[in-house]
GUKOL-870246 format. One record per residue (C-alpha): y, x, z; residue in three letters; residue number from 1. Coordinates in nm, 3 decimals, always signed. Example, Ala and Ser with C-alpha at 12.3 -4.5 7.8 and 13.67 -1.06 7.14 Angstrom:
# residues 2
PT         Y         X         Z   type   seq
PT    -0.450    +1.230    +0.780    ALA     1
PT    -0.106    +1.367    +0.714    SER     2
This chain:
# residues 137
PT         Y         X         Z   type   seq
PT    +1.681    +2.196    +0.483    MET     1
PT    +1.422    +2.002    +0.272    PRO     2
PT    +1.479    +1.820    +0.018    ARG     3
PT    +1.830    +1.908    -0.045    THR     4
PT    +1.966    +2.142    -0.259    LYS     5
PT    +2.242    +2.370    -0.156    VAL     6
PT    +2.268    +2.558    -0.495    ASP     7
PT    +2.242    +2.497    -0.813    ILE     8
PT    +1.917    +2.753    -0.902    THR     9
PT    +1.672    +2.609    -0.684    ASN    10
PT    +1.785    +2.263    -0.801    LEU    11
PT    +1.745    +2.378    -1.157    LEU    12
PT    +1.366    +2.508    -1.035    MET    13
PT    +1.285    +2.185    -0.842    ASP    14
PT    +1.393    +1.986    -1.178    ILE    15
PT    +1.163    +2.268    -1.396    GLY    16
PT    +0.890    +2.262    -1.136    TYR    17
PT    +0.859    +1.853    -1.213    THR    18
PT    +0.857    +1.916    -1.538    PHE    19
PT    +0.558    +2.164    -1.518    LEU    20
PT    +0.366    +1.969    -1.267    PHE    21
PT    +0.309    +1.620    -1.490    ASN    22
PT    +0.266    +1.847    -1.793    TYR    23
PT    -0.005    +2.013    -1.596    PHE    24
PT    -0.112    +1.658    -1.432    GLU    25
PT    -0.108    +1.510    -1.826    ALA    26
PT    -0.342    +1.827    -1.865    MET    27
PT    -0.617    +1.727    -1.615    LEU    28
PT    -0.592    +1.320    -1.687    ALA    29
PT    -0.737    +1.440    -2.054    LEU    30
PT    -1.039    +1.590    -1.876    TYR    31
PT    -1.048    +1.313    -1.610    GLY    32
PT    -0.999    +1.487    -1.338    PHE    33
PT    -0.911    +1.323    -1.010    ASP    34
PT    -0.534    +1.505    -0.933    VAL    35
PT    -0.563    +1.400    -0.575    TYR    36
PT    -0.807    +1.585    -0.482    LYS    37
PT    -0.753    +1.978    -0.512    GLY    38
PT    -0.848    +2.276    -0.325    PHE    39
PT    -0.569    +2.498    -0.186    TYR    40
PT    -0.352    +2.172    -0.099    HIS    41
PT    -0.487    +1.889    +0.120    LYS    42
PT    -0.504    +1.559    +0.024    LEU    43
PT    -0.194    +1.389    +0.117    PHE    44
PT    -0.039    +1.069    +0.104    PHE    45
PT    +0.033    +0.985    -0.299    LYS    46
PT    +0.038    +1.394    -0.336    ARG    47
PT    -0.168    +1.463    -0.658    LYS    48
PT    -0.306    +1.765    -0.524    SER    49
PT    -0.506    +1.931    -0.808    LEU    50
PT    -0.209    +1.918    -1.053    ALA    51
PT    -0.042    +2.143    -0.740    CYS    52
PT    -0.285    +2.402    -0.751    ASP    53
PT    -0.296    +2.404    -1.085    LEU    54
PT    +0.062    +2.501    -1.165    MET    55
PT    +0.097    +2.757    -0.914    GLU    56
PT    +0.048    +3.038    -1.177    PRO    57
PT    +0.247    +2.909    -1.451    PHE    58
PT    +0.514    +2.864    -1.222    ARG    59
PT    +0.693    +3.197    -1.354    CYS    60
PT    +0.746    +3.035    -1.654    LEU    61
PT    +1.012    +2.825    -1.519    ILE    62
PT    +1.147    +3.074    -1.327    ASP    63
PT    +1.166    +3.341    -1.629    LYS    64
PT    +1.367    +3.054    -1.851    GLN    65
PT    +1.594    +3.068    -1.510    ILE    66
PT    +1.700    +3.427    -1.558    VAL    67
PT    +1.697    +3.366    -1.896    LYS    68
PT    +1.941    +3.097    -1.919    ALA    69
PT    +2.131    +3.267    -1.675    TYR    70
PT    +2.152    +3.612    -1.867    ASN    71
PT    +2.237    +3.389    -2.196    LEU    72
PT    +2.523    +3.218    -2.015    LYS    73
PT    +2.346    +2.899    -2.076    GLN    74
PT    +2.365    +2.781    -1.725    ILE    75
PT    +2.731    +2.706    -1.671    ASN    76
PT    +2.844    +2.528    -1.308    GLU    77
PT    +3.042    +2.287    -1.464    GLN    78
PT    +2.729    +2.078    -1.526    ASP    79
PT    +2.716    +2.041    -1.173    PHE    80
PT    +2.834    +1.782    -0.907    LYS    81
PT    +2.827    +1.901    -0.543    LEU    82
PT    +2.808    +1.581    -0.335    GLU    83
PT    +2.759    +1.589    +0.040    LYS    84
PT    +2.724    +1.912    +0.000    GLY    85
PT    +2.378    +1.854    -0.270    ARG    86
PT    +2.424    +1.914    -0.586    TYR    87
PT    +2.282    +1.712    -0.835    ILE    88
PT    +2.276    +1.713    -1.255    LEU    89
PT    +2.498    +1.398    -1.388    PRO    90
PT    +2.263    +1.234    -1.682    TRP    91
PT    +2.521    +1.338    -1.940    ASP    92
PT    +2.427    +1.666    -1.896    LYS    93
PT    +2.057    +1.655    -1.832    GLN    94
PT    +1.885    +1.698    -2.158    LYS    95
PT    +2.053    +2.058    -2.239    LYS    96
PT    +1.814    +2.153    -1.903    TYR    97
PT    +1.541    +1.946    -1.991    ALA    98
PT    +1.456    +2.114    -2.320    ASN    99
PT    +1.540    +2.455    -2.139    LEU   100
PT    +1.212    +2.378    -1.897    PHE   101
PT    +1.084    +2.193    -2.266    PHE   102
PT    +1.093    +2.522    -2.447    ASN   103
PT    +0.990    +2.720    -2.169    GLY   104
PT    +0.672    +2.523    -2.120    ILE   105
PT    +0.591    +2.506    -2.476    SER   106
PT    +0.578    +2.881    -2.569    ASP   107
PT    +0.292    +2.869    -2.307    TYR   108
PT    +0.110    +2.528    -2.413    LYS   109
PT    -0.177    +2.717    -2.583    GLU   110
PT    -0.274    +2.912    -2.259    GLU   111
PT    -0.201    +2.637    -2.037    ILE   112
PT    -0.484    +2.435    -2.262    PHE   113
PT    -0.687    +2.697    -2.224    ASN   114
PT    -0.641    +2.751    -1.898    TYR   115
PT    -0.782    +2.397    -1.812    VAL   116
PT    -1.042    +2.381    -2.015    ARG   117
PT    -1.160    +2.715    -1.860    GLN   118
PT    -1.108    +2.551    -1.514    PHE   119
PT    -1.277    +2.236    -1.623    TYR   120
PT    -1.617    +2.474    -1.767    TYR   121
PT    -1.626    +2.731    -1.399    CYS   122
PT    -1.658    +2.343    -1.232    LEU   123
PT    -1.902    +2.177    -1.503    MET   124
PT    -2.108    +2.511    -1.496    ASN   125
PT    -2.015    +2.582    -1.132    ASP   126
PT    -1.938    +2.933    -1.184    GLU   127
PT    -1.713    +3.080    -0.929    LYS   128
PT    -1.483    +3.296    -1.207    ASN   129
PT    -1.213    +3.085    -1.242    PHE   130
PT    -0.935    +3.214    -1.527    PRO   131
PT    -0.632    +3.376    -1.499    LYS   132
PT    -0.296    +3.333    -1.641    PHE   133
PT    -0.145    +3.634    -1.711    LEU   134
PT    +0.269    +3.591    -1.892    ILE   135
PT    +0.351    +3.736    -2.201    LYS   136
PT    +0.560    +4.034    -2.186    LYS   137
């Protein structure tokens, strides 16, 4: 069921990945990249394929935040509404979860910046040794 959030975890992943995507899009704009032309994600109407490509290794940051929030009991089922078989997050509860994802991404802001910078240098120098991302323990 594409685009239908049938459980809270998938809704939170979707929200978190959107934050991550926008962060990468902004970072790529700093270097003047055309975010519509990617390497792995094909050029498709209105999809910013390069931002999709570069955020892939960092999806684990969002997953980590969600697992951590569940373990700390920060995710409350009462914050969500079930309407027509899909979960939604009401406006008045969004700040809590936005902070959750923003903090998770901010913890790795240097790594993300360095990753995009190394990617830029690889392209400018016609290198094939693309950057790697390893999550901190």
